[in-house]
N, CA, C, O and the ligand as a Tripos MOL2 file, in Angstrom:
@<TRIPOS>MOLECULE
protein
  285   283    72     0     0
PROTEIN
NO_CHARGES

@<TRIPOS>ATOM
      1 N          12.8240   25.9400    4.6180 N.3       1 MET1
      2 CA         12.7380   24.3790    4.4900 C.3       1 MET1
      3 C          12.1730   23.7620    5.8710 C.2       1 MET1
      4 O          12.3120   24.3000    6.9690 O.2       1 MET1
      5 N          11.5550   22.6200    5.6430 N.am      2 LEU2
      6 CA         11.1310   22.1300    6.9060 C.3       2 LEU2
      7 C          11.5580   20.5030    7.2090 C.2       2 LEU2
      8 O          11.1520   19.5450    6.5510 O.2       2 LEU2
      9 N          12.3410   20.4520    8.2000 N.am      3 PHE3
     10 CA         12.8940   19.1950    8.4200 C.3       3 PHE3
     11 C          12.3590   18.7810    9.8810 C.2       3 PHE3
     12 O          11.9120   19.6280   10.6550 O.2       3 PHE3
     13 N          12.4310   17.5400   10.1680 N.am      4 TYR4
     14 CA         12.1690   16.7510   11.3720 C.3       4 TYR4
     15 C          13.3880   16.1030   11.9500 C.2       4 TYR4
     16 O          14.1260   15.4090   11.2520 O.2       4 TYR4
     17 N          13.6170   16.3390   13.3010 N.am      5 LEU5
     18 CA         14.4750   15.7710   14.1540 C.3       5 LEU5
     19 C          13.9810   15.0450   15.4800 C.2       5 LEU5
     20 O          13.0130   15.4810   16.1020 O.2       5 LEU5
     21 N          14.6220   14.0200   15.8490 N.am      6 THR6
     22 CA         14.4200   13.5010   16.8740 C.3       6 THR6
     23 C          15.0930   13.9900   18.2850 C.2       6 THR6
     24 O          16.3190   14.0540   18.3810 O.2       6 THR6
     25 N          14.2940   14.3050   19.2940 N.am      7 CYS7
     26 CA         14.9940   14.9590   20.3120 C.3       7 CYS7
     27 C          14.7870   14.2130   21.7770 C.2       7 CYS7
     28 O          13.7460   13.5660   21.8960 O.2       7 CYS7
     29 N          15.4660   14.2440   22.6130 N.am      8 TRP8
     30 CA         15.5150   13.3980   23.8980 C.3       8 TRP8
     31 C          15.9630   14.2240   25.0550 C.2       8 TRP8
     32 O          16.7710   15.1480   24.9530 O.2       8 TRP8
     33 N          15.3480   13.8110   26.2460 N.am      9 THR9
     34 CA         16.0760   14.5310   27.4500 C.3       9 THR9
     35 C          16.6650   13.7810   28.3240 C.2       9 THR9
     36 O          16.2820   12.7040   28.7810 O.2       9 THR9
     37 N          17.8340   14.5140   28.6020 N.am     10 GLU10
     38 CA         18.7890   13.8250   29.7680 C.3      10 GLU10
     39 C          18.7340   14.6920   30.8760 C.2      10 GLU10
     40 O          18.0410   15.7080   30.8180 O.2      10 GLU10
     41 N          19.4240   14.3880   31.9370 N.am     11 ASP11
     42 CA         19.2710   15.0190   33.2140 C.3      11 ASP11
     43 C          19.9540   16.5090   33.0000 C.2      11 ASP11
     44 O          19.7430   17.4040   33.8180 O.2      11 ASP11
     45 N          20.8060   16.7110   31.8110 N.am     12 ASP12
     46 CA         21.3320   17.8780   31.9790 C.3      12 ASP12
     47 C          21.0320   18.7380   30.7080 C.2      12 ASP12
     48 O          21.7730   19.6770   30.4170 O.2      12 ASP12
     49 N          19.9600   18.4200   29.9670 N.am     13 GLY13
     50 CA         19.1650   19.3300   29.0240 C.3      13 GLY13
     51 C          18.5090   18.2910   27.9410 C.2      13 GLY13
     52 O          18.2220   17.1240   28.2100 O.2      13 GLY13
     53 N          18.3340   18.8860   26.7380 N.am     14 ILE14
     54 CA         17.8740   18.5510   25.6880 C.3      14 ILE14
     55 C          18.6260   18.1460   24.5360 C.2      14 ILE14
     56 O          19.2140   19.0540   23.9480 O.2      14 ILE14
     57 N          18.7380   16.9830   24.0850 N.am     15 TYR15
     58 CA         19.5460   16.4990   22.7640 C.3      15 TYR15
     59 C          18.8100   16.5660   21.6150 C.2      15 TYR15
     60 O          17.5950   16.7570   21.6610 O.2      15 TYR15
     61 N          19.5060   16.4090   20.4160 N.am     16 SER16
     62 CA         18.7230   16.1240   19.2910 C.3      16 SER16
     63 C          19.6090   15.0910   18.4700 C.2      16 SER16
     64 O          20.8370   15.0490   18.5590 O.2      16 SER16
     65 N          18.8090   14.2250   17.6260 N.am     17 CYS17
     66 CA         19.7100   13.4280   16.8240 C.3      17 CYS17
     67 C          20.6300   14.1020   15.8940 C.2      17 CYS17
     68 O          21.6340   13.4530   15.6000 O.2      17 CYS17
     69 N          20.5020   15.2240   15.3900 N.am     18 GLY18
     70 CA         21.3190   16.1590   14.5190 C.3      18 GLY18
     71 C          21.0350   15.9640   13.1860 C.2      18 GLY18
     72 O          21.6640   16.6790   12.4050 O.2      18 GLY18
     73 N          20.1660   15.0950   12.6790 N.am     19 HIS19
     74 CA         19.8570   15.0280   11.2670 C.3      19 HIS19
     75 C          18.7780   15.8070   10.7530 C.2      19 HIS19
     76 O          18.1270   16.4740   11.5570 O.2      19 HIS19
     77 N          18.4750   15.8300    9.5040 N.am     20 GLU20
     78 CA         17.6810   16.7670    8.8300 C.3      20 GLU20
     79 C          16.7590   15.7840    8.3300 C.2      20 GLU20
     80 O          17.0240   15.4130    7.1870 O.2      20 GLU20
     81 N          15.7400   15.2520    8.8690 N.am     21 HIS21
     82 CA         14.7700   14.0460    8.4020 C.3      21 HIS21
     83 C          13.8270   14.9250    7.5130 C.2      21 HIS21
     84 O          13.3630   15.9840    7.9350 O.2      21 HIS21
     85 N          13.5870   14.4720    6.3570 N.am     22 LEU22
     86 CA         12.5640   15.1610    5.5170 C.3      22 LEU22
     87 C          11.1050   14.5970    5.7000 C.2      22 LEU22
     88 O          10.1230   15.1350    5.1890 O.2      22 LEU22
     89 N          11.0500   13.3190    6.5760 N.am     23 THR23
     90 CA          9.6320   12.7380    6.9060 C.3      23 THR23
     91 C           9.7450   12.5150    8.3470 C.2      23 THR23
     92 O          10.8270   12.3700    8.9170 O.2      23 THR23
     93 N           8.6210   12.4920    8.9130 N.am     24 ILE24
     94 CA          8.3100   11.9620   10.1320 C.3      24 ILE24
     95 C           8.6570   10.7590   10.5530 C.2      24 ILE24
     96 O           9.1410   10.4080   11.6290 O.2      24 ILE24
     97 N           8.2730    9.9620    9.3020 N.am     25 GLY25
     98 CA          8.5880    8.3400    9.3710 C.3      25 GLY25
     99 C          10.1290    8.1900    9.6820 C.2      25 GLY25
    100 O          10.5520    7.4310   10.5540 O.2      25 GLY25
    101 N          10.8990    8.9570    8.9160 N.am     26 GLU26
    102 CA         12.2430    8.8810    8.8200 C.3      26 GLU26
    103 C          12.8160    9.2770   10.4790 C.2      26 GLU26
    104 O          13.6150    8.5920   11.1180 O.2      26 GLU26
    105 N          12.3210   10.2600   10.8340 N.am     27 ALA27
    106 CA         12.9380   11.0090   12.0560 C.3      27 ALA27
    107 C          12.4780    9.7160   13.1240 C.2      27 ALA27
    108 O          13.1890    9.5030   14.1070 O.2      27 ALA27
    109 N          11.5050    9.0450   12.9230 N.am     28 LEU28
    110 CA         11.1930    7.8530   13.9420 C.3      28 LEU28
    111 C          12.1540    6.7710   13.9690 C.2      28 LEU28
    112 O          12.1850    5.9280   14.8650 O.2      28 LEU28
    113 N          13.0200    6.8090   12.8710 N.am     29 GLU29
    114 CA         14.0530    5.6970   13.1260 C.3      29 GLU29
    115 C          15.0000    5.9420   13.9570 C.2      29 GLU29
    116 O          15.7320    5.0370   14.3580 O.2      29 GLU29
    117 N          15.1400    7.2710   14.3660 N.am     30 CYS30
    118 CA         15.9680    7.6070   15.4810 C.3      30 CYS30
    119 C          15.5870    7.5140   16.8560 C.2      30 CYS30
    120 O          16.3350    7.4340   17.8310 O.2      30 CYS30
    121 N          14.1990    7.5350   16.8190 N.am     31 LEU31
    122 CA         13.5340    7.4410   18.1370 C.3      31 LEU31
    123 C          13.7240    6.3070   18.7470 C.2      31 LEU31
    124 O          13.6290    5.2350   18.1480 O.2      31 LEU31
    125 N          14.0760    6.4220   20.2790 N.am     32 VAL32
    126 CA         14.0110    5.1950   21.1580 C.3      32 VAL32
    127 C          12.9560    5.2480   21.9760 C.2      32 VAL32
    128 O          12.8460    6.1470   22.8110 O.2      32 VAL32
    129 N          11.9860    4.2040   21.8110 N.am     33 PRO33
    130 CA         10.7060    4.3230   22.6730 C.3      33 PRO33
    131 C          10.8220    4.2680   24.1650 C.2      33 PRO33
    132 O          10.2140    3.4330   24.8340 O.2      33 PRO33
    133 N          11.5400    5.0910   24.6230 N.am     34 ASP34
    134 CA         11.7300    4.9310   26.0730 C.3      34 ASP34
    135 C          11.1500    6.0670   26.8090 C.2      34 ASP34
    136 O          11.4280    6.3270   27.9800 O.2      34 ASP34
    137 N          10.3260    6.7370   26.0670 N.am     35 GLY35
    138 CA          9.2580    7.6720   26.8780 C.3      35 GLY35
    139 C          10.0380    8.9500   27.0190 C.2      35 GLY35
    140 O           9.3740    9.8760   27.4830 O.2      35 GLY35
    141 N          11.3160    9.2230   26.7220 N.am     36 LYS36
    142 CA         11.9890   10.2860   26.5220 C.3      36 LYS36
    143 C          12.3080   11.2730   25.5230 C.2      36 LYS36
    144 O          12.7080   12.4340   25.6190 O.2      36 LYS36
    145 N          11.9920   10.4160   24.3850 N.am     37 SER37
    146 CA         12.2700   10.8000   23.0290 C.3      37 SER37
    147 C          10.9690   11.3740   22.3500 C.2      37 SER37
    148 O           9.8860   10.7980   22.4570 O.2      37 SER37
    149 N          11.1230   12.4290   21.7150 N.am     38 PHE38
    150 CA          9.9690   13.0290   21.0650 C.3      38 PHE38
    151 C          10.4390   13.6360   19.4850 C.2      38 PHE38
    152 O          11.6140   13.6290   19.1180 O.2      38 PHE38
    153 N           9.5660   14.0320   18.8360 N.am     39 ILE39
    154 CA         10.0090   14.8000   17.4350 C.3      39 ILE39
    155 C           9.6190   16.1050   17.0880 C.2      39 ILE39
    156 O           8.4450   16.3400   16.8000 O.2      39 ILE39
    157 N          10.5520   17.0450   17.0860 N.am     40 ARG40
    158 CA         10.1780   18.3180   16.5200 C.3      40 ARG40
    159 C          10.3540   18.5510   15.1720 C.2      40 ARG40
    160 O          10.9120   17.7560   14.4160 O.2      40 ARG40
    161 N           9.8790   19.6560   14.8390 N.am     41 ALA41
    162 CA          9.9320   20.3000   13.6830 C.3      41 ALA41
    163 C          11.0380   21.4440   13.3840 C.2      41 ALA41
    164 O          10.9230   22.5040   13.9990 O.2      41 ALA41
    165 N          11.8970   21.3120   12.6460 N.am     42 ARG42
    166 CA         12.6000   22.3440   12.3340 C.3      42 ARG42
    167 C          12.2290   23.3050   10.9990 C.2      42 ARG42
    168 O          12.5160   22.9150    9.8670 O.2      42 ARG42
    169 N          11.6730   24.3840   11.1990 N.am     43 ASP43
    170 CA         10.8290   25.1750   10.1520 C.3      43 ASP43
    171 C          11.6630   26.4060    9.8530 C.2      43 ASP43
    172 O          11.7760   27.2590   10.7330 O.2      43 ASP43
    173 N          12.1680   26.5400    8.8490 N.am     44 ASN44
    174 CA         13.1060   27.8000    8.3990 C.3      44 ASN44
    175 C          14.1530   27.8210    9.8730 C.2      44 ASN44
    176 O          14.2230   28.8490   10.5470 O.2      44 ASN44
    177 N          14.7300   26.8860   10.1520 N.am     45 GLY45
    178 CA         15.7300   27.2550   11.0310 C.3      45 GLY45
    179 C          15.2240   27.4410   12.4620 C.2      45 GLY45
    180 O          16.0270   27.7820   13.3310 O.2      45 GLY45
    181 N          13.9080   27.2320   12.7600 N.am     46 ARG46
    182 CA         13.5480   27.5690   14.0690 C.3      46 ARG46
    183 C          12.5830   26.0770   14.5460 C.2      46 ARG46
    184 O          11.7010   25.5280   13.8860 O.2      46 ARG46
    185 N          13.0690   25.7330   15.7770 N.am     47 LEU47
    186 CA         12.4330   24.4080   16.2280 C.3      47 LEU47
    187 C          11.0320   24.9230   16.7300 C.2      47 LEU47
    188 O          10.8050   26.0510   17.1690 O.2      47 LEU47
    189 N          10.1390   23.8940   16.5850 N.am     48 ARG48
    190 CA          8.6580   24.0690   16.8900 C.3      48 ARG48
    191 C           8.3010   22.6480   17.2390 C.2      48 ARG48
    192 O           8.8910   21.6320   16.8710 O.2      48 ARG48
    193 N           7.1400   22.7530   18.0830 N.am     49 SER49
    194 CA          6.5510   21.2960   18.2680 C.3      49 SER49
    195 C           5.8230   20.9710   16.9900 C.2      49 SER49
    196 O           5.6620   21.8380   16.1320 O.2      49 SER49
    197 N           5.3490   19.6540   16.8370 N.am     50 LEU50
    198 CA          4.5300   19.1520   15.6710 C.3      50 LEU50
    199 C           3.2000   19.8420   15.6580 C.2      50 LEU50
    200 O           2.6820   20.0450   16.7560 O.2      50 LEU50
    201 N           2.5860   20.2250   14.6030 N.am     51 ASN51
    202 CA          1.2690   20.7010   14.6780 C.3      51 ASN51
    203 C           0.3720   19.5710   14.5670 C.2      51 ASN51
    204 O           0.8020   18.4370   14.3600 O.2      51 ASN51
    205 N          -0.9720   19.8600   14.7080 N.am     52 GLU52
    206 CA         -1.8850   18.8140   14.8640 C.3      52 GLU52
    207 C          -1.8270   17.8810   13.6790 C.2      52 GLU52
    208 O          -1.9850   16.7030   13.9990 O.2      52 GLU52
    209 N          -1.6780   18.0590   12.6500 N.am     53 ALA53
    210 CA         -1.7990   17.3650   11.3830 C.3      53 ALA53
    211 C          -0.4140   16.5190   11.4320 C.2      53 ALA53
    212 O          -0.3600   15.2940   11.3270 O.2      53 ALA53
    213 N           0.4330   17.1800   11.5680 N.am     54 GLU54
    214 CA          1.9170   16.2270   11.7920 C.3      54 GLU54
    215 C           1.8640   15.2160   12.9710 C.2      54 GLU54
    216 O           2.3500   14.0900   12.8620 O.2      54 GLU54
    217 N           1.3480   15.5920   13.9310 N.am     55 PHE55
    218 CA          1.0930   14.8560   15.2030 C.3      55 PHE55
    219 C           0.1450   13.6810   14.6890 C.2      55 PHE55
    220 O           0.3170   12.6070   15.2650 O.2      55 PHE55
    221 N          -0.6790   13.7140   13.8490 N.am     56 GLY56
    222 CA         -1.4970   12.6050   13.4300 C.3      56 GLY56
    223 C          -0.7440   11.8080   12.5200 C.2      56 GLY56
    224 O          -0.8250   10.5850   12.6410 O.2      56 GLY56
    225 N           0.0510   12.3490   11.5360 N.am     57 VAL57
    226 CA          1.1290   11.4740   10.8770 C.3      57 VAL57
    227 C           2.0400   10.8310   11.7550 C.2      57 VAL57
    228 O           2.3880    9.7210   11.3500 O.2      57 VAL57
    229 N           2.5730   11.2240   12.9280 N.am     58 PHE58
    230 CA          3.3880   10.7100   14.0660 C.3      58 PHE58
    231 C           2.5920    9.4720   14.4920 C.2      58 PHE58
    232 O           3.0980    8.3580   14.3560 O.2      58 PHE58
    233 N           1.4610    9.6150   14.9620 N.am     59 LEU59
    234 CA          0.7780    8.5580   15.4360 C.3      59 LEU59
    235 C           0.7350    7.4370   14.5600 C.2      59 LEU59
    236 O           1.0790    6.3100   14.9180 O.2      59 LEU59
    237 N           0.2900    7.7370   13.3420 N.am     60 LEU60
    238 CA          0.0800    6.7700   12.2560 C.3      60 LEU60
    239 C           1.4180    5.9590   12.0360 C.2      60 LEU60
    240 O           1.4150    4.7290   12.0690 O.2      60 LEU60
    241 N           2.5510    6.6930   11.8110 N.am     61 GLU61
    242 CA          3.8010    6.0520   11.7430 C.3      61 GLU61
    243 C           4.1190    5.0440   12.9220 C.2      61 GLU61
    244 O           4.5530    3.8960   12.8310 O.2      61 GLU61
    245 N           3.8440    5.6520   13.8660 N.am     62 VAL62
    246 CA          4.0630    4.7870   15.1660 C.3      62 VAL62
    247 C           3.4670    3.6410   15.3510 C.2      62 VAL62
    248 O           3.9810    2.6340   15.8380 O.2      62 VAL62
    249 N           1.9980    3.8100   14.8370 N.am     63 GLY63
    250 CA          1.2200    2.4850   14.7270 C.3      63 GLY63
    251 C           1.8130    1.5330   13.6780 C.2      63 GLY63
    252 O           2.0270    0.3460   13.9290 O.2      63 GLY63
    253 N           2.0590    2.0820   12.5420 N.am     64 LYS64
    254 CA          2.6620    0.9460   11.6290 C.3      64 LYS64
    255 C           4.1230    0.3420   12.1860 C.2      64 LYS64
    256 O           4.4300   -0.8150   11.9000 O.2      64 LYS64
    257 N           5.0280    1.2030   13.0150 N.am     65 GLY65
    258 CA          6.1010    0.4360   13.7000 C.3      65 GLY65
    259 C           5.7840   -0.6870   14.4500 C.2      65 GLY65
    260 O           6.4770   -1.7040   14.4560 O.2      65 GLY65
    261 N           4.4970   -0.5000   15.2450 N.am     66 ILE66
    262 CA          4.2700   -1.3000   16.1400 C.3      66 ILE66
    263 C           3.6490   -2.6350   15.3490 C.2      66 ILE66
    264 O           3.9800   -3.7320   15.7980 O.2      66 ILE66
    265 N           2.8420   -2.5910   14.2920 N.am     67 LEU67
    266 CA          2.3680   -3.5830   13.3990 C.3      67 LEU67
    267 C           3.5890   -4.5160   12.8060 C.2      67 LEU67
    268 O           3.6110   -5.7450   12.7500 O.2      67 LEU67
    269 N           4.6760   -3.5120   12.3480 N.am     68 LYS68
    270 CA          5.6970   -4.2900   11.6980 C.3      68 LYS68
    271 C           6.4800   -5.0890   13.0510 C.2      68 LYS68
    272 O           7.2830   -5.9920   12.8150 O.2      68 LYS68
    273 N           6.2430   -4.7700   14.1420 N.am     69 GLY69
    274 CA          6.9460   -5.3850   15.0360 C.3      69 GLY69
    275 C           8.1790   -4.9530   15.6800 C.2      69 GLY69
    276 O           8.9260   -5.6520   16.3640 O.2      69 GLY69
    277 N           8.3440   -3.3910   15.3030 N.am     70 LYS70
    278 CA          9.5080   -2.7010   15.6130 C.3      70 LYS70
    279 C           9.7540   -2.1680   16.7970 C.2      70 LYS70
    280 O          10.8880   -1.9100   17.2010 O.2      70 LYS70
    281 N           8.4930   -1.9290   17.5540 N.am     71 GLY71
    282 CA          8.4150   -1.1680   18.7600 C.3      71 GLY71
    283 C           8.1460   -2.4310   19.7180 C.2      71 GLY71
    284 O           8.0020   -2.2660   20.9300 O.2      71 GLY71
    285 ZN         17.8960   11.4410   13.2900 Zn       72 ZN72
@<TRIPOS>BOND
     1     1     2 1
     2     2     3 1
     3     3     4 2
     4     3     5 am
     5     5     6 1
     6     6     7 1
     7     7     8 2
     8     7     9 am
     9     9    10 1
    10    10    11 1
    11    11    12 2
    12    11    13 am
    13    13    14 1
    14    14    15 1
    15    15    16 2
    16    15    17 am
    17    17    18 1
    18    18    19 1
    19    19    20 2
    20    19    21 am
    21    21    22 1
    22    22    23 1
    23    23    24 2
    24    23    25 am
    25    25    26 1
    26    26    27 1
    27    27    28 2
    28    27    29 am
    29    29    30 1
    30    30    31 1
    31    31    32 2
    32    31    33 am
    33    33    34 1
    34    34    35 1
    35    35    36 2
    36    35    37 am
    37    37    38 1
    38    38    39 1
    39    39    40 2
    40    39    41 am
    41    41    42 1
    42    42    43 1
    43    43    44 2
    44    43    45 am
    45    45    46 1
    46    46    47 1
    47    47    48 2
    48    47    49 am
    49    49    50 1
    50    50    51 1
    51    51    52 2
    52    51    53 am
    53    53    54 1
    54    54    55 1
    55    55    56 2
    56    55    57 am
    57    57    58 1
    58    58    59 1
    59    59    60 2
    60    59    61 am
    61    61    62 1
    62    62    63 1
    63    63    64 2
    64    63    65 am
    65    65    66 1
    66    66    67 1
    67    67    68 2
    68    67    69 am
    69    69    70 1
    70    70    71 1
    71    71    72 2
    72    71    73 am
    73    73    74 1
    74    74    75 1
    75    75    76 2
    76    75    77 am
    77    77    78 1
    78    78    79 1
    79    79    80 2
    80    79    81 am
    81    81    82 1
    82    82    83 1
    83    83    84 2
    84    83    85 am
    85    85    86 1
    86    86    87 1
    87    87    88 2
    88    87    89 am
    89    89    90 1
    90    90    91 1
    91    91    92 2
    92    91    93 am
    93    93    94 1
    94    94    95 1
    95    95    96 2
    96    95    97 am
    97    97    98 1
    98    98    99 1
    99    99   100 2
   100    99   101 am
   101   101   102 1
   102   102   103 1
   103   103   104 2
   104   103   105 am
   105   105   106 1
   106   106   107 1
   107   107   108 2
   108   107   109 am
   109   109   110 1
   110   110   111 1
   111   111   112 2
   112   111   113 am
   113   113   114 1
   114   114   115 1
   115   115   116 2
   116   115   117 am
   117   117   118 1
   118   118   119 1
   119   119   120 2
   120   119   121 am
   121   121   122 1
   122   122   123 1
   123   123   124 2
   124   123   125 am
   125   125   126 1
   126   126   127 1
   127   127   128 2
   128   127   129 am
   129   129   130 1
   130   130   131 1
   131   131   132 2
   132   131   133 am
   133   133   134 1
   134   134   135 1
   135   135   136 2
   136   135   137 am
   137   137   138 1
   138   138   139 1
   139   139   140 2
   140   139   141 am
   141   141   142 1
   142   142   143 1
   143   143   144 2
   144   143   145 am
   145   145   146 1
   146   146   147 1
   147   147   148 2
   148   147   149 am
   149   149   150 1
   150   150   151 1
   151   151   152 2
   152   151   153 am
   153   153   154 1
   154   154   155 1
   155   155   156 2
   156   155   157 am
   157   157   158 1
   158   158   159 1
   159   159   160 2
   160   159   161 am
   161   161   162 1
   162   162   163 1
   163   163   164 2
   164   163   165 am
   165   165   166 1
   166   166   167 1
   167   167   168 2
   168   167   169 am
   169   169   170 1
   170   170   171 1
   171   171   172 2
   172   171   173 am
   173   173   174 1
   174   174   175 1
   175   175   176 2
   176   175   177 am
   177   177   178 1
   178   178   179 1
   179   179   180 2
   180   179   181 am
   181   181   182 1
   182   182   183 1
   183   183   184 2
   184   183   185 am
   185   185   186 1
   186   186   187 1
   187   187   188 2
   188   187   189 am
   189   189   190 1
   190   190   191 1
   191   191   192 2
   192   191   193 am
   193   193   194 1
   194   194   195 1
   195   195   196 2
   196   195   197 am
   197   197   198 1
   198   198   199 1
   199   199   200 2
   200   199   201 am
   201   201   202 1
   202   202   203 1
   203   203   204 2
   204   203   205 am
   205   205   206 1
   206   206   207 1
   207   207   208 2
   208   207   209 am
   209   209   210 1
   210   210   211 1
   211   211   212 2
   212   211   213 am
   213   213   214 1
   214   214   215 1
   215   215   216 2
   216   215   217 am
   217   217   218 1
   218   218   219 1
   219   219   220 2
   220   219   221 am
   221   221   222 1
   222   222   223 1
   223   223   224 2
   224   223   225 am
   225   225   226 1
   226   226   227 1
   227   227   228 2
   228   227   229 am
   229   229   230 1
   230   230   231 1
   231   231   232 2
   232   231   233 am
   233   233   234 1
   234   234   235 1
   235   235   236 2
   236   235   237 am
   237   237   238 1
   238   238   239 1
   239   239   240 2
   240   239   241 am
   241   241   242 1
   242   242   243 1
   243   243   244 2
   244   243   245 am
   245   245   246 1
   246   246   247 1
   247   247   248 2
   248   247   249 am
   249   249   250 1
   250   250   251 1
   251   251   252 2
   252   251   253 am
   253   253   254 1
   254   254   255 1
   255   255   256 2
   256   255   257 am
   257   257   258 1
   258   258   259 1
   259   259   260 2
   260   259   261 am
   261   261   262 1
   262   262   263 1
   263   263   264 2
   264   263   265 am
   265   265   266 1
   266   266   267 1
   267   267   268 2
   268   267   269 am
   269   269   270 1
   270   270   271 1
   271   271   272 2
   272   271   273 am
   273   273   274 1
   274   274   275 1
   275   275   276 2
   276   275   277 am
   277   277   278 1
   278   278   279 1
   279   279   280 2
   280   279   281 am
   281   281   282 1
   282   282   283 1
   283   283   284 2
@<TRIPOS>SUBSTRUCTURE
     1 MET1         2 RESIDUE 1 A MET
     2 LEU2         6 RESIDUE 1 A LEU
     3 PHE3        10 RESIDUE 1 A PHE
     4 TYR4        14 RESIDUE 1 A TYR
     5 LEU5        18 RESIDUE 1 A LEU
     6 THR6        22 RESIDUE 1 A THR
     7 CYS7        26 RESIDUE 1 A CYS
     8 TRP8        30 RESIDUE 1 A TRP
     9 THR9        34 RESIDUE 1 A THR
    10 GLU10       38 RESIDUE 1 A GLU
    11 ASP11       42 RESIDUE 1 A ASP
    12 ASP12       46 RESIDUE 1 A ASP
    13 GLY13       50 RESIDUE 1 A GLY
    14 ILE14       54 RESIDUE 1 A ILE
    15 TYR15       58 RESIDUE 1 A TYR
    16 SER16       62 RESIDUE 1 A SER
    17 CYS17       66 RESIDUE 1 A CYS
    18 GLY18       70 RESIDUE 1 A GLY
    19 HIS19       74 RESIDUE 1 A HIS
    20 GLU20       78 RESIDUE 1 A GLU
    21 HIS21       82 RESIDUE 1 A HIS
    22 LEU22       86 RESIDUE 1 A LEU
    23 THR23       90 RESIDUE 1 A THR
    24 ILE24       94 RESIDUE 1 A ILE
    25 GLY25       98 RESIDUE 1 A GLY
    26 GLU26      102 RESIDUE 1 A GLU
    27 ALA27      106 RESIDUE 1 A ALA
    28 LEU28      110 RESIDUE 1 A LEU
    29 GLU29      114 RESIDUE 1 A GLU
    30 CYS30      118 RESIDUE 1 A CYS
    31 LEU31      122 RESIDUE 1 A LEU
    32 VAL32      126 RESIDUE 1 A VAL
    33 PRO33      130 RESIDUE 1 A PRO
    34 ASP34      134 RESIDUE 1 A ASP
    35 GLY35      138 RESIDUE 1 A GLY
    36 LYS36      142 RESIDUE 1 A LYS
    37 SER37      146 RESIDUE 1 A SER
    38 PHE38      150 RESIDUE 1 A PHE
    39 ILE39      154 RESIDUE 1 A ILE
    40 ARG40      158 RESIDUE 1 A ARG
    41 ALA41      162 RESIDUE 1 A ALA
    42 ARG42      166 RESIDUE 1 A ARG
    43 ASP43      170 RESIDUE 1 A ASP
    44 ASN44      174 RESIDUE 1 A ASN
    45 GLY45      178 RESIDUE 1 A GLY
    46 ARG46      182 RESIDUE 1 A ARG
    47 LEU47      186 RESIDUE 1 A LEU
    48 ARG48      190 RESIDUE 1 A ARG
    49 SER49      194 RESIDUE 1 A SER
    50 LEU50      198 RESIDUE 1 A LEU
    51 ASN51      202 RESIDUE 1 A ASN
    52 GLU52      206 RESIDUE 1 A GLU
    53 ALA53      210 RESIDUE 1 A ALA
    54 GLU54      214 RESIDUE 1 A GLU
    55 PHE55      218 RESIDUE 1 A PHE
    56 GLY56      222 RESIDUE 1 A GLY
    57 VAL57      226 RESIDUE 1 A VAL
    58 PHE58      230 RESIDUE 1 A PHE
    59 LEU59      234 RESIDUE 1 A LEU
    60 LEU60      238 RESIDUE 1 A LEU
    61 GLU61      242 RESIDUE 1 A GLU
    62 VAL62      246 RESIDUE 1 A VAL
    63 GLY63      250 RESIDUE 1 A GLY
    64 LYS64      254 RESIDUE 1 A LYS
    65 GLY65      258 RESIDUE 1 A GLY
    66 ILE66      262 RESIDUE 1 A ILE
    67 LEU67      266 RESIDUE 1 A LEU
    68 LYS68      270 RESIDUE 1 A LYS
    69 GLY69      274 RESIDUE 1 A GLY
    70 LYS70      278 RESIDUE 1 A LYS
    71 GLY71      282 RESIDUE 1 A GLY
    72 ZN72       285 GROUP 0 **** ****
């Protein structure tokens, strides 16, 4: 299974939203645009960075959010 979750860094480590978002767009709803948050993929139980294709989707979704006036 492949899920996406939003992570962010605090002084004492990395936290995640703890959800199992099915899409990057969903995970973005948990993302606070403060520069400390990022999205990771959980691929068969293992956390990994977004691959190139997923990062493209991420940028597209971020762009949509800006156009909607969310960001
Ligand atoms: Zn979440």
